[in-house]
LOPA-105793 format. One record per residue (C-alpha): x, y, z. Coordinates in nm, 3 decimals. Example, Ala and Ser with C-alpha at 12.3 -4.5 7.8 and 13.67 -1.06 7.14 Angstrom:
2
      c1      c2      c3
   1.230  -0.450   0.780
   1.367  -0.106   0.714
This chain:
334
      c1      c2      c3
  -3.563   3.301  -1.783
  -3.496   3.669  -1.721
  -3.199   3.890  -1.791
  -2.841   3.760  -1.858
  -2.738   3.889  -1.523
  -3.009   3.701  -1.335
  -2.896   3.380  -1.526
  -2.540   3.408  -1.392
  -2.615   3.551  -1.043
  -2.584   3.329  -0.732
  -2.900   3.145  -0.623
  -2.846   3.290  -0.279
  -2.531   3.508  -0.207
  -2.595   3.477   0.171
  -2.596   3.098   0.168
  -2.238   2.988   0.190
  -2.286   2.624   0.298
  -2.106   2.355   0.107
  -2.294   2.111  -0.096
  -2.111   1.810  -0.249
  -2.243   1.682  -0.571
  -2.140   1.397  -0.807
  -2.120   1.456  -1.174
  -2.102   1.088  -1.320
  -1.888   1.008  -1.621
  -2.065   1.051  -1.950
  -2.331   1.299  -1.804
  -2.457   1.532  -2.050
  -2.489   1.916  -1.987
  -2.860   1.863  -1.949
  -2.791   1.584  -1.688
  -2.564   1.822  -1.503
  -2.816   2.098  -1.493
  -3.067   1.861  -1.338
  -2.813   1.746  -1.070
  -2.735   2.106  -0.980
  -3.090   2.219  -0.973
  -3.201   1.933  -0.754
  -2.912   2.017  -0.520
  -3.027   2.361  -0.484
  -2.720   2.518  -0.640
  -2.866   2.696  -0.947
  -3.208   2.862  -1.011
  -3.351   2.610  -1.243
  -3.232   2.330  -1.505
  -3.328   2.560  -1.783
  -3.150   2.861  -1.642
  -2.827   2.673  -1.612
  -2.851   2.535  -1.970
  -2.908   2.880  -2.109
  -2.615   3.028  -1.903
  -2.385   2.740  -2.023
  -2.475   2.826  -2.380
  -2.427   3.189  -2.339
  -2.088   3.118  -2.171
  -1.975   2.884  -2.441
  -1.960   2.613  -2.178
  -2.242   2.373  -2.276
  -1.992   2.102  -2.361
  -1.659   1.985  -2.185
  -1.792   1.979  -1.838
  -1.587   1.726  -1.631
  -1.711   1.443  -1.426
  -1.629   1.407  -1.050
  -1.723   1.513  -0.708
  -1.763   1.887  -0.651
  -1.789   2.097  -0.342
  -2.025   2.392  -0.444
  -2.232   2.655  -0.273
  -2.555   2.840  -0.356
  -2.339   3.157  -0.291
  -2.137   3.078  -0.606
  -2.247   3.236  -0.928
  -2.348   3.022  -1.221
  -2.034   3.139  -1.399
  -1.807   3.021  -1.109
  -1.985   2.686  -1.108
  -1.928   2.645  -1.469
  -1.565   2.743  -1.444
  -1.508   2.483  -1.176
  -1.690   2.214  -1.372
  -1.487   2.303  -1.695
  -1.150   2.308  -1.513
  -1.234   1.983  -1.316
  -1.178   2.156  -0.981
  -1.314   1.853  -0.796
  -1.357   1.835  -0.417
  -1.061   1.702  -0.211
  -1.012   1.579   0.135
  -0.716   1.553   0.354
  -0.634   1.243   0.580
  -0.322   1.220   0.805
  -0.164   0.876   0.875
   0.040   0.886   1.196
   0.379   0.711   1.236
   0.327   0.364   1.385
  -0.030   0.296   1.254
  -0.091  -0.062   1.138
  -0.276  -0.135   0.828
  -0.608  -0.194   1.016
  -0.571   0.158   1.169
  -0.510   0.305   0.819
  -0.815   0.137   0.688
  -1.021   0.254   0.994
  -0.902   0.608   0.923
  -0.998   0.591   0.557
  -1.332   0.421   0.615
  -1.504   0.737   0.718
  -1.375   0.937   0.418
  -1.553   0.992   0.083
  -1.405   0.700  -0.112
  -1.585   0.566  -0.404
  -1.582   0.215  -0.258
  -1.490   0.210   0.111
  -1.627  -0.149   0.132
  -1.314  -0.265  -0.094
  -1.062  -0.130   0.146
  -0.988  -0.479   0.286
  -0.955  -0.618  -0.063
  -0.734  -0.341  -0.163
  -0.503  -0.410   0.147
  -0.454  -0.763   0.031
  -0.322  -0.653  -0.312
   0.045  -0.761  -0.299
   0.096  -0.621  -0.655
   0.102  -0.284  -0.483
   0.431  -0.369  -0.305
   0.589  -0.560  -0.591
   0.967  -0.562  -0.539
   0.951  -0.463  -0.176
   0.851  -0.801  -0.024
   1.079  -1.104  -0.008
   1.032  -1.350  -0.295
   0.796  -1.652  -0.254
   1.089  -1.880  -0.184
   1.253  -1.652   0.066
   0.924  -1.572   0.231
   0.869  -1.937   0.299
   0.508  -1.877   0.384
   0.587  -1.570   0.609
   0.404  -1.338   0.362
   0.058  -1.409   0.239
  -0.289  -1.287   0.193
  -0.597  -1.354   0.389
  -0.699  -1.188   0.720
  -0.487  -1.419   0.925
  -0.395  -1.303   1.259
  -0.017  -1.244   1.312
  -0.024  -1.539   1.557
  -0.080  -1.773   1.270
   0.241  -1.672   1.117
   0.121  -1.434   0.841
   0.101  -1.055   0.827
  -0.243  -0.905   0.842
  -0.168  -0.745   0.502
   0.118  -0.742   0.258
   0.098  -0.371   0.271
   0.208  -0.368   0.647
   0.507  -0.133   0.666
   0.469   0.023   0.329
   0.167   0.264   0.379
   0.388   0.561   0.449
   0.287   0.785   0.738
   0.198   1.139   0.597
  -0.081   1.384   0.527
  -0.239   1.310   0.189
  -0.479   1.509  -0.022
  -0.730   1.286  -0.230
  -1.008   1.368  -0.463
  -1.353   1.277  -0.345
  -1.440   0.954  -0.482
  -1.094   0.811  -0.502
  -1.092   0.431  -0.503
  -0.969   0.242  -0.208
  -0.693   0.085  -0.419
  -0.575   0.421  -0.545
  -0.573   0.562  -0.199
  -0.355   0.278  -0.069
  -0.138   0.289  -0.389
  -0.050   0.655  -0.311
   0.078   0.560   0.025
   0.301   0.285  -0.114
   0.424   0.533  -0.379
   0.513   0.757  -0.104
   0.714   0.496   0.060
   0.884   0.416  -0.273
   0.978   0.792  -0.311
   1.121   0.796   0.042
   1.317   0.473  -0.021
   1.572   0.639  -0.250
   1.846   0.462  -0.438
   2.088   0.606  -0.181
   1.904   0.449   0.104
   1.875   0.114  -0.087
   2.257   0.124  -0.145
   2.311   0.202   0.210
   2.092  -0.100   0.313
   2.278  -0.338   0.065
   2.612  -0.227   0.227
   2.475  -0.326   0.569
   2.347  -0.655   0.418
   1.989  -0.563   0.470
   1.684  -0.580   0.224
   1.422  -0.317   0.225
   1.189  -0.558   0.388
   1.436  -0.610   0.658
   1.497  -0.249   0.727
   1.135  -0.178   0.731
   1.061  -0.460   0.969
   1.324  -0.344   1.203
   1.208   0.019   1.173
   0.856  -0.088   1.272
   0.981  -0.234   1.589
   1.197   0.075   1.659
   0.890   0.297   1.589
   0.679   0.128   1.855
   0.946   0.084   2.111
   1.037   0.468   2.124
   0.835   0.775   2.229
   1.122   1.019   2.175
   1.289   1.060   1.830
   1.646   1.100   1.970
   1.625   0.756   2.122
   1.560   0.574   1.787
   1.912   0.527   1.696
   1.992   0.395   2.042
   1.713   0.137   2.018
   1.802   0.049   1.671
   2.171  -0.008   1.800
   2.034  -0.246   2.067
   1.850  -0.463   1.812
   2.125  -0.450   1.550
   2.376  -0.559   1.821
   2.163  -0.837   1.919
   2.109  -0.957   1.556
   2.498  -0.952   1.511
   2.543  -1.167   1.825
   2.261  -1.414   1.730
   2.061  -1.295   2.034
   1.674  -1.295   2.026
   1.544  -0.934   2.005
   1.314  -0.982   2.301
   1.096  -0.687   2.194
   0.766  -0.656   2.395
   0.587  -0.480   2.096
   0.633  -0.780   1.868
   0.464  -0.999   2.130
   0.193  -0.734   2.162
   0.133  -0.758   1.781
   0.133  -1.137   1.794
  -0.132  -1.151   2.071
  -0.324  -0.854   1.951
  -0.311  -0.625   2.273
  -0.124  -0.321   2.398
   0.232  -0.395   2.523
   0.137  -0.240   2.853
  -0.128  -0.526   2.894
   0.092  -0.819   2.822
   0.092  -1.113   3.073
   0.364  -1.362   3.145
   0.194  -1.631   2.933
   0.180  -1.396   2.635
   0.558  -1.410   2.609
   0.529  -1.787   2.534
   0.280  -1.751   2.253
   0.372  -1.973   1.946
   0.408  -1.705   1.677
   0.689  -1.609   1.459
   0.633  -1.247   1.573
   0.729  -1.353   1.929
   1.084  -1.239   1.931
   1.145  -1.380   2.280
   1.112  -1.732   2.153
   1.238  -1.677   1.786
   1.576  -1.552   1.687
   1.615  -1.284   1.414
   1.363  -1.049   1.279
   0.991  -1.139   1.271
   0.835  -1.213   0.921
   0.750  -0.863   0.851
   0.675  -0.518   0.979
   0.433  -0.480   1.271
   0.338  -0.123   1.180
   0.415   0.141   0.917
   0.716   0.332   1.037
   0.809   0.688   0.961
   1.122   0.812   0.798
   1.282   0.875   1.134
   1.264   0.505   1.236
   1.382   0.395   0.898
   1.686   0.600   0.914
   1.751   0.467   1.266
   1.728   0.119   1.156
   1.985   0.194   0.883
   2.209   0.426   1.071
   2.207   0.301   1.446
   2.403   0.472   1.700
   2.761   0.349   1.749
   2.712   0.212   2.107
   2.751  -0.137   2.258
   2.407  -0.145   2.428
   2.227  -0.483   2.432
   1.935  -0.390   2.665
   1.690  -0.105   2.739
   1.389  -0.074   2.990
   1.138   0.209   2.981
   1.105   0.463   3.272
   0.774   0.592   3.389
   0.813   0.906   3.171
   0.874   0.684   2.866
   1.245   0.779   2.835
   1.463   0.464   2.811
   1.753   0.335   3.022
   2.018   0.146   2.822
   2.275  -0.111   2.927
   2.556  -0.320   2.775
   2.556  -0.604   3.038
   2.279  -0.800   3.181
   2.387  -0.694   3.532
   2.353  -0.324   3.433
   2.020  -0.407   3.287
   1.890  -0.568   3.606
   2.012  -0.262   3.797
   1.809  -0.042   3.553
   1.511  -0.252   3.592
   1.522  -0.222   3.972
   1.581   0.156   3.939
   1.267   0.173   3.722
   1.056  -0.037   3.975
   1.159   0.196   4.254
   1.066   0.506   4.053
   0.738   0.348   3.964
   0.645   0.299   4.323
   0.461   0.022   4.503
């Protein structure tokens, strides 16, 4: 086997490439030695076993996915396995992503069971206490992969996968990854915000639903409280929200591609033909949109229209709104 130094020396100090290996639960030190030798990370199975014995680390090595290198010494590899320094990956979920987009982002990551993402996204238990009760939902919530136009959200997790950057262990399960995002939402939805919502007569589900619309209707953070004010003012007056992004969600196309016929679609998510909020969130909003939904600007606006640069023009009366629409059309050109 050679000297003790050769036992612990790196296999190739010049080879710094990363090699990801999986140590399964219950693997013996002998099993681990074979895995490392086969991956080209140690000189041989026997050399690793002897080194582990000499280092007093021939037991207690932890299972998991590890990112190692032939440039690491056997002692460094043993240290990582003994401490359970498993490999991690980072994934960023942008504000305004739908559940489907979150699943697509996760699908290319090293999950233990990426094929179970859709099943995990139907687990209403992850959002227990956040959704309306069965009686209050009146069928608005539910599982299955039903399209929004059928009156049910694509997933009970819609709205509650909080946009953020997450660090996960390699081999994390689909359910645990989604649960971490819901847990992040719960940590953001503080008792203070819950009390604030209650004072406004709103549930967490209603706030999240409104916030999801605000998220997709605005490109500039400073306009979120103004857009939220428009919708809160409309709700207070019993006016339909008339939000293009809810229609886009109902028909499954970008708001910029909506046709006149789309605005007549028979869906509870069509806020042009249905009063009040839709049955649930249409995306996963960030904290800025949630705060805007809770704390709208103190303005009397009831209308807005987007300019070519994405900034919005607001109006209190319909006549003012029509003037703004004409202004936008002139700015947009023929």
